[in-house]
Structure formats: C-alpha cells, structure tokens
C-alpha positions in Angstrom: 82.1 19.2 -33.9 82.3 19.3 -30.1 81.6 16.0 -28.3 78.6 17.6 -26.6 76.9 18.4 -29.9 75.6 14.8 -29.9 73.8 15.3 -26.5 70.1 16.2 -26.5 70.0 18.8 -23.8 66.3 19.5 -24.2 65.4 16.1 -22.7 67.0 17.1 -19.4 65.0 20.3 -19.1 61.5 19.0 -18.3 58.4 20.6 -16.9 57.0 17.2 -15.7 56.1 17.0 -12.0 55.2 14.2 -9.7 51.6 15.6 -9.8 50.6 17.4 -13.0 50.6 21.1 -12.5 47.2 22.9 -12.3 48.8 25.7 -14.4 49.0 25.2 -18.1 50.7 26.8 -21.1 53.8 27.8 -19.1 57.2 27.9 -20.8 60.1 25.8 -19.5 61.6 29.1 -18.2 58.5 29.9 -16.1 58.3 26.3 -14.8 61.9 26.5 -13.6 61.2 29.9 -12.0 58.2 28.3 -10.2 60.5 25.7 -8.7 62.8 28.4 -7.3 59.8 30.3 -5.8 58.4 27.2 -4.2 61.7 26.6 -2.4 62.3 30.2 -1.4 58.9 30.6 0.2 59.0 27.2 2.1 59.4 27.0 5.9 62.0 24.3 5.5 64.3 26.7 3.6 63.8 29.5 6.0 64.8 27.3 8.9 68.2 27.0 7.4 68.9 30.4 8.8 69.2 28.9 12.3 71.1 25.7 11.3 74.9 25.7 11.5 77.2 25.6 8.5 80.1 25.0 10.8 79.5 27.1 13.9 76.2 26.3 15.8 74.1 28.9 17.5 76.6 31.6 16.3 75.7 35.1 17.6 77.9 36.8 14.9 75.6 37.3 11.9 78.6 37.6 9.6 79.4 34.0 10.1 77.5 31.7 7.7 74.5 29.6 8.5 73.2 26.8 6.3 70.9 29.5 4.7 73.7 31.9 3.7 75.8 28.9 2.6 73.0 27.7 0.4 72.5 31.1 -1.1 76.3 31.3 -1.9 76.2 27.8 -3.5 73.2 28.8 -5.6 75.1 31.9 -6.9 78.1 29.8 -7.8 75.9 27.2 -9.4 74.2 30.0 -11.5 77.7 31.2 -12.5 78.8 27.8 -13.8 75.5 27.0 -15.4 75.4 30.4 -17.2 78.9 29.8 -18.5 77.8 26.5 -19.9 74.4 27.8 -21.2 76.0 30.7 -23.1 78.2 28.2 -25.0 75.4 25.8 -25.7 73.2 28.7 -26.9 76.0 29.9 -29.3 76.1 26.4 -30.8 72.3 26.3 -31.0 72.1 23.3 -28.8 69.5 25.0 -26.6 67.2 28.0 -27.2 67.0 31.2 -25.2 64.2 29.9 -22.8 66.1 26.7 -22.2 69.3 28.6 -21.4 67.5 30.5 -18.7 65.8 27.4 -17.4 69.1 25.5 -17.2 70.4 28.2 -14.9 67.3 28.3 -12.8 67.1 24.5 -12.4 70.8 24.4 -11.2 70.1 27.3 -8.8 67.1 25.6 -7.2 69.0 22.3 -6.8 71.8 24.3 -5.1 69.2 26.1 -2.8 67.9 22.8 -1.5 71.1 20.8 -1.4 71.4 21.1 2.4 67.7 21.4 3.2 67.6 18.0 4.9 70.4 18.6 7.3 69.4 17.9 10.9 70.4 20.2 13.8 74.2 20.3 14.3 74.9 19.1 10.8 77.0 16.0 10.2 77.3 15.3 13.9 73.5 15.4 14.1 73.4 12.8 11.4 75.8 10.7 13.4 73.7 11.0 16.6 70.6 9.7 14.8 72.6 6.8 13.2 74.2 5.9 16.5 70.9 5.8 18.5 69.2 3.5 16.0 72.3 1.3 15.7 72.2 0.8 19.5 68.5 0.7 20.1 66.6 0.4 16.8 66.5 -3.4 16.7 65.2 -3.8 20.3 62.5 -1.1 20.0 61.3 -2.6 16.7 61.0 -6.1 18.2 59.1 -4.6 21.2 56.7 -2.9 18.8 56.2 -6.2 16.9 55.7 -8.1 20.2 58.4 -10.7 19.4 61.8 -11.6 20.9 65.1 -11.7 19.1 65.0 -15.5 19.2 61.5 -15.6 17.8 62.6 -13.3 14.9 65.2 -15.8 13.8 62.6 -18.2 12.5 59.6 -15.9 12.0 57.7 -16.5 8.8 57.2 -12.8 8.0 59.7 -10.8 10.0 62.9 -12.3 8.7 66.2 -10.7 9.6 66.5 -9.3 6.1 63.1 -7.7 6.3 63.8 -6.3 9.8 67.0 -4.8 8.5 65.2 -3.2 5.6 62.9 -1.5 8.1 65.9 -0.2 10.0 68.3 0.7 7.2 66.9 4.2 6.6 68.0 5.1 10.2 71.2 3.2 10.4 72.4 5.3 7.5 70.4 8.4 8.2 71.7 11.3 6.1 70.8 14.8 5.2 70.7 14.0 1.4 67.8 11.5 1.5 66.1 13.6 4.2 66.2 16.6 1.9 64.6 14.7 -0.9 61.9 13.6 1.6 61.3 17.2 2.7 60.7 18.6 -0.8 58.7 15.6 -2.0 56.7 14.8 1.1 57.0 17.0 4.2 56.2 20.4 2.7 52.6 19.3 2.6 50.2 21.9 1.3 46.9 20.3 0.2 48.2 16.9 -1.1 51.1 14.4 -0.5 53.4 15.8 -3.2 55.3 18.3 -1.0 56.6 21.2 -3.1 55.8 19.2 -6.2 59.0 20.3 -7.9 59.8 19.4 -11.5 61.5 16.1 -12.1 64.4 18.0 -13.5 65.0 19.8 -10.2 64.5 16.5 -8.2 67.0 14.7 -10.5 69.5 17.5 -10.2 69.2 17.3 -6.4 70.0 13.5 -6.2 73.7 13.3 -5.5 73.8 9.6 -4.5 72.1 6.7 -6.3 71.1 4.1 -3.7 68.7 3.7 -0.8 70.1 2.6 2.6 69.1 -1.1 2.1 71.1 -1.3 -1.1 74.8 -2.1 -1.2 77.6 0.2 -2.2 79.9 -0.5 -5.1 78.6 1.3 -8.1 79.5 5.0 -8.8 77.9 7.6 -6.5 76.8 5.0 -3.9 79.1 5.7 -1.0 76.1 7.2 0.9 72.4 6.8 0.4 70.6 9.4 -1.7 67.0 8.5 -0.8 65.1 6.4 1.8 63.1 3.3 1.2 60.0 5.5 1.9 60.8 7.6 -1.2 62.2 4.9 -3.5 59.1 4.8 -5.7 59.3 8.6 -6.3 62.9 8.4 -7.2 62.3 5.5 -9.6 59.5 7.6 -11.2 61.9 10.5 -11.8 64.6 8.2 -13.2 62.2 6.4 -15.6 61.0 9.9 -16.9 64.6 10.5 -18.1 65.0 7.0 -19.5 67.2 5.7 -16.7 67.0 2.1 -15.6 66.1 2.2 -11.8 68.3 -0.9 -11.2 71.3 0.8 -12.9 70.7 4.6 -12.5 73.1 7.3 -13.6 73.9 10.6 -12.0 71.8 13.3 -13.6 74.0 15.8 -15.6 72.9 19.0 -13.8 73.9 17.4 -10.5 77.5 17.6 -11.4 77.2 21.4 -11.5 75.4 21.5 -8.1 78.1 19.4 -6.5 80.9 21.5 -8.0 79.2 24.7 -6.7 79.0 23.3 -3.2 82.6 22.2 -3.2 83.8 25.6 -4.3 81.6 27.5 -1.7 82.3 25.5 1.4 86.0 25.1 1.0 86.6 28.8 0.6 83.9 30.2 2.9 84.6 28.0 5.9 88.1 29.4 6.0 86.7 33.0 5.9 84.3 32.2 8.8 87.2 30.9 10.8 89.1 34.2 10.4 85.9 36.0 11.4 85.8 33.8 14.6 89.5 34.3 15.2 90.0 30.6 15.4 92.9 30.9 13.0 95.1 33.8 11.8 95.7 34.8 8.2 99.5 35.4 8.7 99.9 31.8 9.8 97.3 30.1 7.6 98.3 31.2 4.1 102.0 30.3 4.1 100.9 26.7 5.2 98.3 26.5 2.5 100.6 27.9 -0.2 103.3 25.4 0.8 100.9 22.5 0.7 99.7 23.5 -2.8 103.2 24.1 -4.2 104.2 20.7 -2.9 101.8 19.1 -5.4 104.2 20.2 -8.2 101.9 21.4 -10.9 103.5 22.9 -14.0 102.8 26.4 -15.3 100.8 24.8 -18.1 98.4 23.1 -15.7 94.9 24.6 -16.0 94.4 27.7 -13.8 97.7 27.0 -12.0 99.0 30.6 -12.6 95.7 32.1 -11.3 95.9 30.0 -8.2 99.5 30.7 -7.5 99.0 34.4 -8.0 96.1 34.4 -5.6 98.0 32.5 -3.0 101.1 34.8 -3.3 99.0 37.9 -3.1 97.0 36.9 -0.1 100.2 35.7 1.7 101.7 39.1 1.4 98.5 41.1 1.4 99.6 43.0 -1.7 99.1 42.7 -5.4 102.0 42.9 -7.9 101.4 46.7 -8.1 101.7 46.9 -4.2 98.0 47.8 -3.7 96.1 46.0 -1.0 94.9 42.4 -1.6 92.1 41.2 0.8 90.4 37.9 1.5 87.5 39.1 -0.7 90.0 39.5 -3.6 91.3 36.0 -2.9 87.9 34.4 -2.8 86.7 36.2 -6.0 89.9 35.3 -7.9 89.7 31.6 -6.9 85.9 31.4 -7.5 86.3 32.9 -11.0 89.1 30.6 -12.0 87.5 27.4 -10.7 84.1 28.3 -12.1 85.6 28.8 -15.6 87.5 25.5 -15.3 84.3 23.6 -14.1 82.3 25.0 -17.0 85.0 24.0 -19.5 85.2 20.5 -18.0 81.4 20.1 -18.3 81.5 21.2 -22.0 84.5 19.0 -22.8 83.2 15.9 -20.9 79.6 16.1 -21.7 79.3 12.6 -23.3 80.8 11.1 -20.1 78.5 13.2 -18.0 75.4 12.1 -20.0 76.5 8.5 -19.5 77.1 9.1 -15.8 80.7 8.1 -16.1 82.6 11.2 -15.0 83.6 11.2 -11.4 83.6 15.0 -10.8 84.0 18.3 -12.6 86.9 19.1 -10.1 89.4 16.2 -10.0 92.1 16.5 -7.4 94.8 15.8 -9.9 94.4 19.3 -11.5 94.9 22.7 -9.8 91.3 23.8 -9.3 90.3 20.5 -7.5 93.7 20.4 -5.8 93.5 23.8 -4.1 90.0 23.0 -2.9 91.3 19.8 -1.3 94.2 21.7 0.3 91.7 24.2 1.8 89.4 21.5 3.0 92.3 19.6 4.6 93.5 22.7 6.3 90.0 23.3 7.8 89.7 19.7 8.9 93.0 20.0 10.7 92.6 23.4 12.3 89.0 24.4 12.2 86.5 21.5 12.4 88.6 19.9 15.2 88.8 23.2 17.2 87.7 23.0 20.8 84.8 25.5 20.4 83.3 23.4 17.5 83.8 20.2 19.4 82.1 21.5 22.5 78.9 22.6 20.7 78.8 19.3 18.7 79.0 17.3 21.9 76.1 19.3 23.3 74.2 18.8 20.1 74.8 15.1 20.2 73.5 15.0 23.8 70.4 16.9 22.8 69.5 14.7 19.8 70.2 11.5 21.6 68.1 12.8 24.5 65.2 13.6 22.2 65.3 10.1 20.7 65.4 8.7 24.2 62.3 10.7 25.1 60.5 9.7 21.9 61.6 6.1 22.0 58.5 5.2 23.9 56.5 5.9 20.7 58.6 3.4 18.8 58.1 0.6 21.3 54.3 0.8 21.1 52.3 -1.8 19.0 50.9 -0.1 15.9 47.3 0.0 17.2 48.4 1.6 20.4 50.5 4.2 18.6 47.5 5.1 16.4 45.4 5.4 19.5 48.0 7.8 21.0 48.0 9.7 17.8 44.3 10.2 18.2 44.8 11.5 21.7 43.4 8.4 23.5 44.7 7.4 26.9 44.1 3.7 26.4 45.2 1.5 23.5 43.1 -1.3 21.8 44.7 -3.9 24.0 44.2 -1.9 27.2 47.7 -0.4 27.0 48.0 2.7 29.3 49.0 5.7 27.2 50.0 8.4 29.7 52.9 10.3 28.1 52.6 9.3 24.5 49.6 11.4 23.5 51.3 14.5 25.1 54.5 13.9 23.1 52.6 13.5 19.9 50.7 16.8 20.5 54.1 18.5 19.9 54.5 17.1 16.4 53.6 19.2 13.3 50.3 18.4 11.7 51.9 18.2 8.2 54.3 15.5 9.3 51.4 13.5 10.9 49.5 13.7 7.6 52.5 12.3 5.8 52.6 9.4 8.3 48.9 8.6 7.6 49.4 9.0 3.9 52.2 6.5 3.9 49.9 3.9 5.5 47.5 4.2 2.6 50.0 3.4 -0.1 48.7 0.6 -2.4 52.0 -1.2 -2.8 54.4 -1.6 0.1 58.2 -2.5 -0.2 58.1 -4.5 3.1 55.4 -6.3 5.2 52.7 -3.9 6.4 53.7 -4.2 10.1 57.3 -3.3 9.3 56.2 -0.5 6.9 54.1 1.1 9.6 57.1 1.1 12.0 59.4 2.5 9.4 57.2 5.4 8.6 56.5 5.9 12.3 60.2 6.2 12.8 60.4 8.7 10.0 57.7 10.7 11.7 59.9 11.0 14.8 63.1 11.7 12.8 61.3 14.2 10.6 60.4 16.2 13.7 63.9 16.1 15.1 65.8 16.7 11.9 63.5 19.6 11.0 64.4 21.4 14.2 66.8 24.3 14.3 69.9 24.0 16.5 68.5 26.2 19.1 65.0 24.7 19.1 66.5 21.2 19.4 68.4 22.3 22.5 65.4 24.1 24.0 63.1 21.1 23.4 65.6 18.7 24.9 65.9 20.8 28.0 62.2 21.1 28.4 61.5 17.4 28.0 64.4 16.7 30.4 62.8 19.0 33.0 65.7 21.4 32.9 63.5 24.4 32.0 59.8 25.3 31.4 
C-alpha cells in the first residue's frame, strides 16, 4: 500500500465558492472548468500581456511577458498534475471526473499565480514598500489629525494599531495582491470578484500569513494575503478543516510552485539569448561546470538526463551527431523534472497533506539543483544587466512619482476623502478640494465600489478610522498595481506635466 492511499483526495476537490453559485447540478469537472474560464476572460489576466516577466516594455514579441510566462506555467502545472492524476486514478483514489478537475484546478492556480504583480515586477513591489516605509506613517497621522507625540498615548490609535493599518503596504507583495484581485477587484455585480472555488483559492495561496503577523512558521517568509482579505482566507481554510491560527499549505499549491520554478528558470535564460544579453557558447560551459561541481552520482534521480542535456546543448549535437537546440534542451529538462516532481508528490503525499514538505524540488537532488544553477546564472548575468537595471530604475521613478501625486488623497481626513470621491470641491470641515476630485476621476469604478464595500463590513479587524485609511490606501495601490508597465509610465508623465 502506498503512503498516499490513506489520503482522501476528494476533500481537496471542492465546488464550494465564497458565494454559492447560481448554477446547480454541475460536476466537479465542470466547476473546475468554470474557474479557468472566469480567469481567462478577466481583464486582470489580459493585462499581463503588457507586464514584464524580466524585460519591461519589450518590443520583441518572442520575449516572454507575464501573460506568456503564466501560460507556460499552467502547461507545466497541467503536465505534473496529469502525471499525478493518472496514478491516483489507477489506484482508484479518485474517479475520472476528479482526475480532470485536479488538472484544471492546478492549471487555474498557475494562470493566476502572477496576476497581482504590479508594473515592473519585483522592483515595482519594492517601490511601493519603500514609499510607504518612508511616508506612510506621516500621511496616516495627517489623515487622523494627530501628531506622532499624541499617538504615543492615544487611547484608540496605539502604535500597534497604527502599524496594523500600515503593514499591508510595508510588505506589499504581488501574492496577496493577486488574491485580492480574484476575490475582490474583478467586481461584476457583487463583492466576490471572480468567485472562484475554494479549491482554486487555496491552491493559489503560497504563503500563510498576513503582513501584520510574524514570520517563523513554514511558508511565512512573505505575506500571502492582506489584512483586508484575512476573513476570506480564514473562510477558505476552515472549509478544508484547517485551523486559521496554524494553517497548512494546501496540497495543490506544491504543484503550482514547482511549475513556476521549472518555467521561469529555463525560460528566462532563453529570453536572454533572444535579447542577445548572453551567448550560448559562453553560457552552457559555465552552467555545466557549476552543476558538475555539485558531485551527484549516476544513481541520483534524473542526473543522467540532466548531464546528457547539458552535454548536448554545450556541443550543439546529440550523441548521433544530429543538431541539438535550446528547444531540445528545454523539452528534455522539463520532461525529466516534471516526472521527478510528480513522483515526489506521490511518494511524499502524507507529508504534503500535513503541510510538512518544504518543496517538491529540493536543491539537494539533481532536478532542484539544476534549477538553482540556472537561477543563479540568470541572477549573476541577466537580472543585473545594465538594460534591465535601467528600465527598473525608470519604473521605480514612475511608481514613486505616482504615489507622490496620489499622496494627497492619503492625507485627507476620512470625511474630506469621501467628499472628494463624490466629486465635491469642499470637504465637511471646509477643506478645499481642488485636485483630489480630479485625481479620483481617473480611478476605475470597480475599485471604488470595493472601497465602499469594505466600509460596510460588519466586523472590522482594527478601529474604524484606521480601517478606512487602510482600504483607502488599498484603493490607491490597487489602481497603481493594476497598471501595465507602459500605462504606469504614461500616467506618471501626464501627471508630472511631461506630456498631454
């Protein structure tokens, strides 16, 4: 009996949603396909075509965007999930419909794994974090109408509560923003966003804490959700029997993470060749030497496949002297690593169900090790390249500039902000509102609806005044992080008076 025979896979494949579906009598396969369709037809997903994977505002369409990267991750995720599903089906651990649903749920989680990335990727995240770390405290105090000294002994606005209101932005990240997008911001006729199944939402959650919680437990090195979505996450966890105070990584998330690791490590290298930032004749000898230095034995899993691929791509020839291309190299590595990841999942299922396995691709075995070698090479020779750095610096300036322009909205008292939101020129305490209504006229209506809906929540995690400022800040960051790279640049230049 395999160790995964004790695990009830059916409980992970759920059709439950945050709001009960208006459609009834659908199979779990149809529900999983509905999730995928909701994502594919969403504007947030389409915008990924103009967000950078590595190279921002790239004119060469052969170089990957976040959209094409996400599609490739979804294909690898399907590949791994299908390998797993076939084995579970043979053992009658799942039925035919559940097998198809397993693949679909993983695919959808892969499609949305980067949907929350702001313009200019990780550097965009850093720009938002840095702005709020430098100015967030002062603009919050201005909105509350108190000084820093007064806050030290304030009966409601304690330092702990102020920091809770700011934490989402001090640790802003694309992962929690992505969860916010699919559960809130893709507003149709109600506040449930795309209203995806709880299986898809759980499969998306890579990290298990909000920004106001401490690190220390597994999968908490970064935040996975904001304070504003904490109640939704707890709802999802409780559905699967997880304790919200001691959550576990959801089993299908391991597959999504492995698919992302395989895709980006191999594809970023290919894009760098396409851009002529690096040259194959210099790259592969260095990569092969770095891998061989790790000293794996011939019996190590997939070692022979990896060595064969590295040898063939270094020479450009197969053993029979026929041509060996980067496409051959990518296909060979993908196949070997996918097979290994699927086998790991099946062999380690009880640990996965308990949330105890660190990763499907550990670096002390060849599949994880070669991905680490490829990633390290790109970090050294690609991500630090002058052309990448120049665009990232421009992006940092644009996002910081946008926050500077929108900062006036964060300094307003709550009543004055709501007056500006209604298009008024004077606030309730005779505040002059000259530029604020004009700025707010640029914001998407759906995001404004989300702000208003947040204010009507029956239970608040922090005092009402701080909650209003927190969700107001989210409104501004939602607008900026939803921009494409080019639109962020264009909007910044317009607001700065550089162009009309």
